[in-house]
N, C-alpha and C positions, 0 to 999 in steps of 0.2 A: 504494500500500500504506500502510495506516494502522497506527501502533503503538498498541496498547491496553495498559492496565495489566496485563492477564492475560498479555501476551507476555513479561513481565519475570520475572527471578529473584525469589523471595520476598524482600521488603524486609529482613527480619531477617537474612538471609544477607548481603545487600549491606552492611549496617551493621556486620557483624562484622569485626574486624581479621584474623581467620583466613580471610577469604574466599578469598585465593589458594590456601590449602591445600585448601579445599573444592571449588574449581573442577574439578579432575580427577575427583573423585567424582561431581559433577553430570554431567559429560560421559559418565561410564561409564553412569549411569542413562539418559541420552539414547541412548547407543549401543544399549542393550538394546531400546529402542523402535524404533530405526531398522533393526536387523538383521532380515532376513527379511520386511520389509514393503515391498519395492521393486518397483515396476512403472511403466511409462510413464504419467504422469499430470500434468496441468497444475494451476496454482494455483486454478482454478475447480472442481477436483475432477472434471474430465472428461478423456476421452482426448485425446491430441495429434491434430494434423491437418496437412494440407498446405495452406499459405496459397494463396489464389487469385492474389495478386500476389507476385512475388519480394521478399524483404526487402532493404532497402538497407543498414541499419546492422548488424543481427545476421545476417550472411550465412550463418553456419554452420548456421542453422536455416531456410533458405529452402525446403528440400524437405519437412521434417517437423519439427514442434515445437509450441510453444504460443503463438505470436504471429502475428497477422495484420499487414497493412501498417500499420494505424492504431496498433497497439501498438508496432510497430517505430519509428514516427515519434515516439511518446511517449518511448520510451527514448532515442532520439537527442537529443531536446530536453533531457532530463535530463542526458545526457552533456555537451552543449554548455554547459549552465548550470554544471556542475562545472568544466569546462575553462577557463572564464573566469578562474579563480583561478590559472592556471598561466602561466609564461613558456614560451618556445619549448623550452628544454632540459627543463623539467619535463614538458611535453606529450609529448616524445619518450620519456621514461623511464617515465612513469606512465599515459599514455593507454591503453596496451594492458591494463594491470591493471584500470583503471576500466571500460573497455569490456567486458572478459570477465566481470567480476562483475555488471554491470548486465544483460548479455544472458542470464544464466542463468534469468531469468524466461521465456525463450523455449525453454529446453531441454525435450526430451520427458520428461526426468526432473526437471522443476522441482519437483514436489510432494515428491520425496524430498530434493532439495537444500535445500529450505526447511522440511523436516519438516512438510509439510502434507498427508500422505496420509490422515490422519484428519480429516474435516471437523468433528469435535466438539472439536478441541483447537486452541489458537493455533499460529501458525507462526513460524519464525525471521524475523528482519528482514533478514538477508543470507544468501546461499547458502553451503553448506558447502564449504570448500576442502580440497584434499589437503595433507598436511603440508609437502612440499617446495615446493609452489607458495605456500603461506602464508608460509613462511620467506623465500622470494625477495621476496614482496610486502612483508613487514616490513622487510627489509634495504634496499630501494630506495625504498619509498613509504609507510611506515607512518603518516606524518602526514596522509595523505589519508583515513584512516578516518572522521574526524569529518565530512568533506564528504559521504561516502556516507550517513551517518546523520542529517545535520542536518535533512533534510526529513521525517524520520519522527517528530520530536518537538522538544523545546526545544533549540536550538543549544547553550545553556549546559549543559544537562543532559548531552548527549552529549560535549561538550568536556571536562567534568569526568571523565567515565568514560574516554574515550580517553587523556586526559592521564595517567591512572593506569596504563594497560596498554601504551602505545605504546613505552615504554622497556624493556619486559620481553618478549622474544620468546616465551617459554613462555606467559605470560598472554595475550599478543596472539593467538597461534594456538590457545590453548584456547578463545578466544571464536569464532574463525572456522573452525576445522578440523572436518571431518566424519570421524570415525574409521573409517567404512566405506570402505576404500581403493578398493573397486570402483566405488562410486557417487559419490565426491567429484569435484569439478572440479579438474583437467581429465581425470582418468582415465576418467570416464564417457564421454568422447567417443571414446576409443581402445580401450576394452575390446571385443575381437572377439566374445566370447560375448554381451554385452549387445546389440550392434548388428548381429548377424548377420541377424536377421529383424525388426528394428525397423520397426514400422508395418504389418507383415503380420499376418494372423489367427494368433493363438497356437495352437501345437500341443503336445500332451503328448508324452511319449517314444514313444508308439505311433502318433503321427500323427493323433490325434483333434483336430478343430478345437474350440477352447475358446470358448464364448460365454457370455453371462450373460442373465438374464431380468428383466423388469419386470412385476409383477402389475398388471393393468388392470381386471379384473372378477372377482367371485367369487360364491359362493352360488347358482350356476346348476344347473339340473337337466338333465344331459346336454346341454350346448350343442353343437348339431350344425352350425351354420352362423353365419358372421359376414360381413356385406356392408356396402357403403356406397352412398350415393345419387349420388355424383359430382356434387354440386350446389354445392360450395363451403362447405357447412355443416360438413363433417368429422364428421358424425354417423356412427355405425355401428349396425347392426341385428343383434341376436343372437337366433337361434331355438333354442328348447328342444325336445327330443324329445316332450315332453308336449303341445305345441301352442301355446305362447306365443312371441311375438316382441316383444322389448323394444328401446327406443330409448335409446342412450347418446350423450350430447353430447361435444364435443371435450374438455371438462374432466374427463371421467370420470363425471359424474353420470348417473343413470338416471331417466327419466321414469316416474312411478309407474303411469301408465296404459299397458297393453300396446298396441303397434302393431297386433297381431292376436292374437285368442284363438280357437283352433279346438279347444280341449280337449274340447268336446262331440262333435266329429265324428271326431277322430283315433283310430285304432286302435293301441293300444300296451298295455303292461303294466309293472308294476314289476319283472319278472324281469330279473336281470342278463344282459345280452347280447341282449335282444330287439331285433331289427333293424327292427321295424315302428315307425311313429310319424310325427311331423312331421319330414321329412328335409331339406328345403331351401327357400330362398326366393331369388327374383331380382327386382330392380327393372328396369323398362324403362330402356334406355340413355338415353332422353330423359325421365327421370322428372319433371323440373320442368315439362314441358309435357304429356306423355302421362298422367302421374300414375297409372300402373298397376303392380301387383305380381303375381308369379306364384309359386305355391307347389306343393310336391310332398309328398304325405302318403299314409299308409295309411288305408284306410277299409273298413268292412264294409257290404255292400249285400245284404240278404236272406241273411245268413250266408255270403256269398261275399266273400273278401278281394280287394281291388283296390288298384291304384295310381291316384291321382287327381291330375291337373294342373289347377289352377284359376287363374282370373284375378280379382283384386280391384281396385277403384278407390279412390283416396285420398279420405278424407272431405272434404267441401266446407267443414267448419267447423274441422278440426284437421289441420295438416300432419304431425302425428306419430301419426296413427291411420288405419287403413283403414276403409272403409265395409263393415261385416260383411254388410250386406244385398245387397252388390253382387256376391257370388260368382257366377262363371260357369264351369262345367266346360269345360275345353278338351279334355281327353283322359282316358279311363279304360282301364286295362289290367288284365285279370284275372290274379291271382297264384295259381298252382297250389299254392304252399307259402308258409310264413310267413317264409322267409329269402330272401336274394339279391334284395333289393328295389331295388338300385341306389340312386338318390336324389340326383342332381345336376341342377341347372338352371344354364345359362350363356347369356348373350347374347354372341355373337361380335362381332368387329369389323365383320362384314358386316351386323349388325343383326338377325340371325335368332336364334331361341331353340333352344338345343341341350338335348336331354333324354337322360339316361343311365339305361338300365333294365337290371336284372339278368336272369339267365337263367331265373328262375322258381323257383329253390330246389332243395332236396334235394342229393344228391351226384352229381357227374359229368354233369349236364345230361341226365337219362335220357329226355327227352321226344322221341318220334319217332325216325326212323331215324338222324338226324344230330344231334339235339338242337335246342333252340330257337335257340341262338346262330348256327348255320350255316343256319338256315331263314329265308330272306328274306321268307316270307309271314307270319312272326310278328314282333311288335314286341319280344318278350323277348330279352335278350342283345344289344341294339342301342344305337347312338347315333343319335338322331333329330334332324332339323333341320326346323323349321317357321317360317312367317311369321305373326306375330300382329298385325301392323300393319293398320290400316283394317279391323278385324273387328267394328266396333260393330253393323253390320247384316249379317245373313247368317251364314255358317259361322264357327265360332270361330277357325279358322286356315286358311291356304292353304299350298300346296307351292311352295317355291322352284323356279324353272324349271331350275336347274342341279344339283338333287339327282342323285346318281349313278345311281339306279335308276329314275328317272322313265321310264315307257314299257316297262320290262322286264316281260315276262309273269310273273305270279305273285308279283312283288316289291312290297312296300309302298313307296309313293313317299316316305314320311317318312324312310326309312332313309338315313343319311349314312355309317355304318360299321357293321360287324357282327363276329361272332366274339368278343364280349367276355363275361366271366363275371359279374363283379359289381363294376363300377367304382365306387370310393368316393373321391370328391373329385378333381375336375379343375379346371384353371385355364388361363387364357390369358395368354401372355407379353406384357407391355407393350412389350417391346423395349428395347434399350440407350438410355438417355436422350440420348446424344450421337449415335450412329450409326443407331439404330433397328433394329440387328441383332436377329433373333429375334422381331420383333413379329408377333403373331397365332398363334404356335405354341400348340397345345393339348396340355397334359400331363395324363395320367390315371394313377392308381394302380389296378391291377386285382387284386382279392383272389384268391389262388390256392386250389387244392383241398387238397392235402395235402403238397406238396413246395416250391413256389416262389411267391413274390410278385413282381409285375413292374410296371415303369413304362413307359408307352407314349406315343408321340407320335401323336395322332389325325390322320389325313389322309382326304380325301374318297374314299369307295369302298373303304377299307381293310378287309381281313379279318385279325383279330387272333388267329385260330388256335384259339380254344376251341371244342369240347372236344378237338380233335385235339392241341393242344399246351398245355402249362402252362409259361409262361416260355419258355426255349429248348429244353426237353426235350419228348419225346412223352408224351402222356397216353393217347389212344386210338390204338394203333399202326396200326390199319387206316386210319383217317382221316389219320394223320400221314404215311403212305406214299403217299397219293393225290397224284399229280402236279398235279392241278388245284386243290390247296388254295391255292397262291400267297398265303401269309399274310405279314403284316408282323411282323417280330420286335421284341421290346421293346428299348428302349435300355439296360435294366438289369433284372436279376432277382436275387433273393437267396434263400437256402435258409431253411427253417423253424427252423434253429438260431439265426438272427438275429431272427426274428419270424414271426408266423403270420397277420397281417392288416394289409396295407399301408394307410396313409392318405396319399393323394396331397397334394402341397403346391404351392408357388409358386416361380417364378424371382424372386429378389429384384431389384427395379428401383427401390428407394427412393433417398432422398437422404442420409439420416443416416449410413449405413454403407457408404462407397465400396468397402471391401474385399470386400463380399459381392455386388457387382454381377455378375449372370449366374449366381449359384449357385442351383441348384434344391434346395430344402430340403423334405424329406418325413419321414415317421415310420412307426411301427408301433403299432397299437392294443394288441396283446397284450403285446409286450415293452417298450413305452415307449421304444424306441430312436429317437433323432433321427439322420437321415442326410442326405447331400448328394451331388449330382452336378454336375460342372463339365465343360462341353464343351471339347474341344481343337478349336479352329476349323480348324486345319491338317489334322487327321486325321478330324474328325467323331466321334471317340471320346469316351466319357463316363468321367471319372475319379471314383471313389467315395471319399468320406471320411465317417467317422462324425463326428457332432457330440456333444460332451460338455460338461458344465457346467464352467466355469472354476473353478479352486480359489479359496479365500477371498481370497488376495492379488490374483488376476486380476480378481475381481469386487468389489473393495473400493471401490466408487463409490456415491454416494448413491442410494437407492431400488432398488438392484439385489439380486437373489437368485440363488442357484445350485442350486436344486432345484425339482422340479415333480411333479405327480401323474402316475401311471403311464399311465393309459389315454388315449392321444392320439386324439381323436375327429375333429378337423378342423384345417385351416389357413386362414388368411385374410390379406388385406392391406387396409390402410386407404386412404383417398382419396389420401394422399401416397405410397403404395407401400410403407410400412413393413410388416414381416412379423410375424405372430402365429400362435399355435396354441392350440387349445382342448382341454383335458384334464379328466379327472375322477379322483377317487380311488375312487369307487363307481359302476360302470357300470350304474346303474339310472335309469329315466326319472323317478323321483320323489325321488332323493337329491340334496340341495343341496350337492354336492361338486364342482361344476364350476368351473373357473378359466380365465380367458383370460390368456395370457402374451405379452408383446412380446419378440421376440428382439433382443438388443443385442450388438454387437461392441465389446469393451472395448479393442481394440488401436488403433483409429483412428476418428475421427469426421469429419464434413464441416466445412469452415471455418465459423466463427461467422457467422450471418446468411444463409448460403446456403440453408438449409432452413426458414427461418421461414415460417409460414403464419398467416393471419388468417381464422379461420372466420367465415363470414357469420352474422349473427344468426338465431336460430330462435325463433319464437313458441311459447311453452309454455302449455299448458293442463293444469292439475294441479300436482302437487308434484314437486320434484327430490329424489332419494335420493342423497346423497353417497357416494362410494366410499371405503372404508377397507381398505387391504391387510391381509391376515391373516398372511402369511408373513414371518418375520423377515429384515430386510435384512442382507446380508453385513457391511456396515460396522458394524452394531450387535451382531454375534455375539460372544459371549465365547469366549476361546481354548478349543480342544478338542483332545483327542489322538486322536479318531476321525475317519476320513475322511468327507468330505461325500458323501452318497448322490446318485446320479444322479437318482433319482426318489424320491417320497415318498408316503406314504399320509396320509389325513386325520388331523389332530392330535387326540389325546385329551387331555382335561383332567386334569392331575395336579397334586397339591399340590407347590409348590416347596419344596425343602429349605432351611431357613434356614442360611446360612453365616456364619461369623465374618468381618466385614469389617475390614480394616486401613485406616488412613488413607492416602488417595491424595494424593500431592503431585505436581502437574504442574510440571516444571521445564523451562524453556526457556533458551536462551543469554542470558547476563546483560546487562541494561541498567541504568544508574543512574537513580534517581528521588529526588525529595525525600521524606524521611520525616518525618512529623509524629507525634510520640509524645504521646499524651494520657494524663494521669495522673488518678488518682482524687482527688488533692488538689492544691490550687493550688500551683504551684511558686514558689520564690523567684526574684526577678528576678536575672539574671546579665548581666555584661558581660565581653567578652574581645576584646582587640584585639592582634593580632600581625601585624606586617608584615615581609615578607622580600623583599629585592631580589636577584635572581639574574641574572647575565649569562652568556652562553655561554662566555666565556673567563676568568671570574673565579670565586673561591671564594665560597660563600654568606655573606652578612653575618650578624652575630650577631642572634639573635632576642630581641626584647623582649616580655615577657609581663606584663600587668597583670591582676589578678583581684580581683573584689569578693566572691568566695565561697570556699568551702573544697573545691571539687571538684577532683579530680586531672585534669590535662590529658590528653587522649587524642589520639593521632596515628597516622597510617599512614606508615610509613617508605618512602623511595625514595632512589635514588642521587643524588649531587650533580651528576654530569656527565650532562646530558640528551643531548647528541649522541653517537651511536655511529658508528663508522667507516662512512661512507656516501659513495658517489660524489658528488662535487661537481657537482650538476646545476643549481643555481641556482633550484630550484623550492621549496625548503623555506621560505625566508623569504616567498615569495609566498603559499604555501598557508597558513602560520601567520598571516600578516597578515590574510588573508581570514577565517579562522576566528575569530581573536581580535577583529577589528573587529566581527564579528557579536555576539560575547559582550559586548564592552564597551558595546554599546548596551542591554544588559539590566542589571538590578540585580545587583551582586556581593555584596550583603549577604545572607547566608543566614539568613533568618528563617522562622519557622513559617508555613506557608500557612494562610490562613483560609477557603479554599474548602471548601464542604461537599458538593460534587457528586461528589467522588471521594476514596476513601482507598485506600492501597496494600493489596494482598492480604495476608492474615495466614495463616500456616501453623503447624502444630504446632511448638512450640519444643522444643529438646533438653532433656532432663531433667538433663543434666549441666552446663548453662550457666546462669549467673544471669540473671534477667529484665532486660529493658532498663529503664534508669533506675529502678532499684528505689527505692521511697519511703523505705526505711531508709537509703539511702546517697546522698543528693543530691550531685551533683558539678558543679564548674564546667565551663564550656565554653570551648573555645579556637577562635578563628576565624583562619585563616591565609589570607593573600592571596599568591599566587605570581606573580611577574612573569615572563612568558614573552617570547621575542623579539618585537620590534616593540611592546613596551609593553603587551601584552594582559594582562588579569587573569583568573585561573582560581580558582575555589573548589570545594571538594568538599562533598558533602552526606551523607557516611556517618557513622553513629553507632556506633563500635566498642563491643564488649562490654568489652574489657580496656584498661587504660591502659598507655602506654609512655613512656619517657623522651623528653623533647622534644629534647634536644640530644645528638646523637651526632656525633662529628667526621666520620664518613664518610657520613652520611645527611642528607637534608634533608626535614623533615616537610612534607607538602602537604595534609593533610586533617584535619578535625576534626569534632566534633559540631556541631549547630545550636543557637544560643541560643533559649531559650523566650521566647514572647511574654508580656508582662505581662498580668495579669488575664485569663488564658485561661479560657474557660468550658467546662464539660463538655458533651459531646454527649449527646443523649437516651439512646442505648443505654448510655453510661457511667454515667448515673444509675441505670439499671436494674441494671447490674453492682454498683454500690454498695449497692443494695437487696438484693443477694444472689440475683438471678435468674440461673439457669444456662443457660437456653435462650430467649433473647430473641426477640420478634417485632418486626422492624424496622418503623418507621413512616415514612410519607412525609415528605420534608423540608419545611422552612418551615412547620411547624405544620399540615400537612395529613395527619397520621397517622390511621390507623384503629384502633380498638380491636378486641377479639375479636369481639363481636357488636354493638357500637355504634360508630358513627362520630363525627365531629366534632359537638359539640353534643348528644350522646346519641341521635342519629337512628339508626334501624336501617340496617344495611348493605344496599346493593343487591346482588342476585344477580349474580355475575360479578366482584365486588371481589377484589383480589389483595393478597398480602403476601409479603415475603421473610423466611424464617426462617433465622437464622444463629446458630450456637452461640457465635461470637465477637462477636456484637452489632454486626456491620457493617450499615450502612444501605443500601449500594448493591449488595449481593449476598446470595445465600442460596437456600434451597430455595423453589420456587414453590408457594404454596398459594392456593386459590381458594375463595370463599365462595358456596355454592349451597344453597338450601333450608334455610337456618338453620344450616349447619355448615361448618367449614373442612375442606378435604381437599387432598391432593397431586395432582400431575399427572405422568403417565408421560412418559418422554423419547422414545417412538416418534414419528417424523416431526416432532418439535419442533425448529425451526430458529431462526436469529437473527431472522427475521421475526416468529415467535411471541414470541420474547423481547422484541422491540421493543414489541409490543402490551402486554406486562406492564410494561415499564419506563416507557412513556408514561403508563400508569394511575397510576404512582407518582411522576410528576413529572419523570422523567429524559427525556433526548432519545432515546437509543437503547440497544440491548443490545450491550455490548462482546463478550460471549462467552456461549455456552450450554454449561453443564456437565452432562454426562449421567452415568448410572450412579451417582447419589447422591453425586457428588464433593463437593457443598456441603452434604451432610447427608442422612441417611435418617430419614424420619418413623417414629414409633413405630407399633406394631401397632394402637393405638387410633384412629389417624387413617385415615380411609377414602381410597381412591384414587377421585377423582371424575371425572377426565378422562383419556382416552387417545387416541392417534392425532390429536393436534391439529396442524392444518396451516393456517397463516395466510398472507395476502398482505401483511400489514404495516400495512394501513390500518384494520383493525377496531378498535372501541372496547373490546372485551372478547374474551377467549378463547371465550366462548360464541357469538360471531358467526363464529368460524372453522369450517372443516370439522373434524369431530371425531366420536368415538363418542358413544353415548348416555351421559348422566350416570350414573356408577356402573358402567358396563360397560367392562371392561378385560381384558387378558390379560397383566398384568405384576405385579410385586411392588414393594415399597418400595426394593428394590435398584436400581430404574430411575427413582427420583424425579429430576425435572429441576430444575436450578437455573440462575440467570442472574446475570450481572454487568452492572450498568447504568452508564451514564455520560452 
């Protein structure tokens, strides 16, 4: 963990002598942020996991937490490094405290303990402790605090800070304590309510399983199917009802050339709810060698509607396109009506092609004496199984020899199962990844007539009861009472008050979400309801649970959303077995309202590295169209008082109401830092030398002060007696020796830093306090050196607002302001301030700044140049603006991460981005400034934001309230 300047309390607060009085107010502000935003989450902003190997050091989190074996070893090494400073008695007393504090990185609530639940804000440097535990830590081992902090920054810097608070229990615990008593350590381990279902799928009070979603594709026209090639490329192929099939790469980009275009042949219409069209596609299970694809679509032949099953061969010149001239009709079935078209193709584990055809349409299967579904001489209302291998010469398919009705008089040999109404979306279970349980099972959703929807397990030769039965109930009573029916009942049905058109789904067998293993997830097209079934292996019964969207806190992870479009058309799984569903807000074949969502379990993930995949390279011909999500991430949502909807309709464009923005001050637990105060006028040189010798058992020596100026001395008071009643453990001298020896190796003369790569953050100053180092009242500076046990020297670096008396009999001053450096030069932005500019544009350091439209030497700026705009004139932070097509414009914060911030900072001569500030925290551009970029997503190595994935220039769905800013370093 690295400490960044943005992690610290505002420097002006640290320099104020009333800092101890402000600290409780600061923590109250932090408490408001912490309350109500607690859920299991790690410091990488992802859910906790069960480590693959048991942890050796942080054993409390071996079953579930945020550390794998490697991270556990890293924490153990850090612990050993700290413990080298202890003798045996000190190790016995303080080892437990140090271990517990370090191991909170492994807690499943680590993000809350470190205030890191929001990826857009800095986090604490140490976990939040409960009040009682902090008091005990202070009483026994308070001098170890600097050891915990020293690898996070300058040892001298933290020693100065800890020296100021370690003698005051209130200040000490104000720094470490987490006011939320339920989530602080160690209460978070023992709270029964928090840990009752820790690591399990979250449920709402009604038992609804809470999941989240990730948007992976949008702008589709009724996406009806999504499949993969199982060739290691991790591509997926998405079919639209209109007749297009598109190829999406593993990174989410789409190839601009369609894999297949049958729009000229497909029979469909723009009417909402039209069941005809391009309905399915299946790739041969040995696609890399056989290179064939099979499609299912509606067609009109001489004004007669038919279902056509065709075969296509992959293009010899492009692995991402079928040869359109290679179409070969495998099978055609006449459709007596325009509905109940079925529409599923599957290759089973046996290598045969399964075809699912509807009963022919209309209501109640009125065709013939018993209907099409019960008539084995008709292909309508059936599940067919055919062999399409070795068919290049001769007939397009052959009949598997073990088909159940081969040789039965009057029965079509293609039939595998019958008595189905209109099966919409079927899938084959991959089986449990460890045991293989369930492998090969075929699940189907069969759309009902007017009462019930059902889920079936398809078996060879099975009769699924239609039209005699609908679900578990009778539909045609005469047929239902026929003893020869011998039908197979569904594993589940539901009434039309829950939904009126089932969409079959998949059994989850992926790697990323172990909690969902074995869960059959399906939905309903009309109601938009997501549902699940889980088999009880002991009783073979199926337990039903509805699936709902997690509330905002549940889904507050990067890139996750918690709403979706209502009409659930289909489900899918990718090559790795992860689960998706396809939905639309407008059920028309020509409306670009279709979206593909990935289902995400926010309660538990797989251990890091277990599910990593390396897609094989794919040769691309044509252009790639990058994906940009349209729905707002939960983590970016503004607070709202209205409940989050389960489903959503397409967004309508509305003008955003301009609101009055108040200054936002992000305050984190305080850390000390050097403060360099630049003036607009050259300061007078000052000298101040005060030495004080203090021993543990003696009174402080008199203080001598010499001053060459007329400034009042300023000090921070503290008690004369450093030791507080503490058990004699023998560790104090050892620890303080280690800390002070490190400090003594660094300079103890507090002089103004001349580095220009970083300046402390500046925040709005109070209107009731005088400004720092006012030019009207120059003041002398006093430097105190405090001798600590073992001869170590400590200095402080705070510059208080008010002056205090240096000599009080009961107090010993330990901190002063810093002396100014002679002949100090003004920074570029300070010169601008002197010139009267109120909203400066920061320039690159070391003379590489850029002007408004002209760069160095008067040359025109290149497109993609950036600058940071700061009202305070800071050169290392500000609102990001980019130069494109002759104008400067702002950048929206959607998808903007530290990788994108690093691209900006490197352009300006810095090394990296310390923090990305969203919601216009670093300033909001005026209405005259255009928003030029949105949805910027970088990998970190690009030379400009224009090389990153992004929306088109000038195209955005945000306002200046979402201007992004960065802090560089």
